[in-house]
N, C-alpha and C positions, 0 to 999 in steps of 0.2 A: 556563503562559503565559496571561496575562489577555487579554480581548478587545481592549483598547487596544493591547497589545504586538503581538498577532497581526495587527491591521489598522493598524499604524503606517504613516505615509506612506512611509518608506523600504522597509519590508517589502512593502507593496502595489506600490510602483514596481518592485521587483526581480521580483515575480511577473509583472507585465505584460511586463517586458522579457524574462524567461526564456521565457514562453509566447508571446511575439510577438502580443499582442492589443492592440487599440486601446481605451484607457480611455474614449473617447467613445462607443464602441459596446457595450462589455461592462463590467458591474459585478462586481467580485470579491465573492462572497457567502459563500464557504467557503474557509478556508485552514488546513491542518493542517501546521504547521511541523515538528512532531516526526516525523510520518510521512515527510516529505521528507528529513529528516536521516538517519533510520535506514535509509531506502531507499537513499540515496546511499552510506552506509557499507557496507551489504550488497552493493550493486552493485559495489563495489571488492573486497570480501573474497571473494565467491563465485568470480569468475574467477581470483583469485589462488590460492585453495584448490584449484580445479580443476586449475590448471597444476601445482601442487606434487604433487597426487595422481597426475596423469598421469605426471610424471617418476619418482615412486616406483614406479608400476606397471611402467613401462618398465625400470627398474633391476632389478625383481624377476624379470620374465619373460625379459629379454634376457641377464642376467649369471648366472654360476654362484654358488653359495652363498658362496664365498670372495672373489669379485670384486665383490660388491655393496657399496654404501656402508655405513658403520658404522651409520647410523640404520636402514637396511632390515634389516641383519643382526640388530640388537637387536630389531626388531619380529618378525622370524621366530623368534628364540629365545624371546621372550615368548609368542608364539602356540603354539609347540611345548610349552612348559611348561603352558600353560592347557588345551591339548587341545580338547575339544569346547566348553569355556566361552569359547574365543576368538571364537566366533560371536556371543556376546551383545553385546560392545561394537561389533562391526561392524554388527549389526542396529540397535542404538541410534543409531549414527552416521547411518545412512541414514534412520531415522525423523526425527531432528532436521533433517537436510537437507531432507527432504520437507516437514516442518512449516514450516520457515523459507521455503521456496520458495512454499508456499501462502499464508503471511502476506504475502509480497512481492506476490503477484498480487492480493490483496484490498485493497490500500491505495488510499485515495482522497486525492489531494493538494489539489486546488483545484477550485472550481466557479465559473463565471462566468454571470451572467444577462444576456441581451440586452436592451438598453434600448429599442430600437425595437419589438421583439416579446418582451415579458417571459415568454412561455410557452416560449421557447427557451433552452437552456442549453448550456454546454460544460464538460465535466469533464476534468481532467488526471489520467490514470490510468496504471498501469504497462504497459510493453510489453517482453516477453521477459525480464522480471525485472531488467533493468539500465537500460532506457531509459524514457522517458515519451512519451505521445501524447495528442492531443486527441480526445475522444469527444463528439459532439453528441447531445443528446437533448431531448425536449420533456417538459412537465410530466406528461403522461399516462403516460409510461414510467418515472417515478420512483415506486417503491413501497417503503414501509417494511416490513421483515420483522419482524412482531410476534411476541412470545412468546405461546404458546398459553394459558398460565395467568397471564401478567403478572407472574411472580415472577422477580426478578433474583437470580442466584446465581453463584458462582465457576465452577461447571461450565458454566452457560449462557454466561457470558462467553467461556470457552475454546472452547465449541462455535461461537459466532459468529465468534471470531477465526480459527479454523482451518478451519471447514467451511461454515457457512451464510451468514456475513456478516450485516450488519444492514440493508443497503439494496440494492435492485435498480435498476439504471439500464440501460435497453435489455436487460433480462433477464440482465444480468451482475451478479454478486454483488460487493459491496464492504463493508468495515468503515468506518463513519463515526463521528464524535464530534459530538454535538449542540453542544458548547461551541465548536466551530470555526466555526460559522455567525456571520456578522456580527451578526445578531440573530435572535431566535426567529421573528419574522414572516417572514423570508426562508425559513426552514426550513418553516414552515407553508404558505406559498404554493407552494413547490416540490413539496411532498408532497400538494397538493390538500386540505389540511385547512381552508383558507380561500380565498376568491376575492378577498379584499381585497389589492390590490397594496401592497407595502412603500412607505412614504412617499418614501423616497429614489429608488426606481425610478419611482414615479408622477410625481414632479416632473421628473425628467429625460426621461421619456417624453412629457410634455406639451410640454416645451420643444423 
């Protein structure tokens, strides 16, 4: 998605309405539409999968071997045939669930900059894996997590995605995408790489 599409008038208006923020007081400077979509999808799938798994567990522990549903009976038969190897897919399943939950928690959806006080920001971040919440922070608490040797690699990207994140806001880790900022000068100001206010913020601040 290009910057023009990401900050289209309709998309920005939806963000303000969803986050219940006043466009006269806050300027949307970061918008990750892909993170919002995948988060919403996972927020639906996780509870659904949990309910299904709970029903299967109840069926397994409550009913005898012949009274279980056909699906649970088939799972038990396959597990018996696999023997000790049956533990492998179970472990892999929980690793995947843990990894996806971690990615959900690291997502960063939107960032707004206060027009009256440009050093204040609001980030829209995950809450409980299925909801979103507002998190206020100031410029001094926004820290970029830099790579020690400056080398980008696939393993480093995976490390950032699942473990370290790429950005600290109020000492909480997030994964961000530089392309999701309205412009590079908004990113540079928020991360204290420059003290020059972005022109759009400066004009609104003076008025």
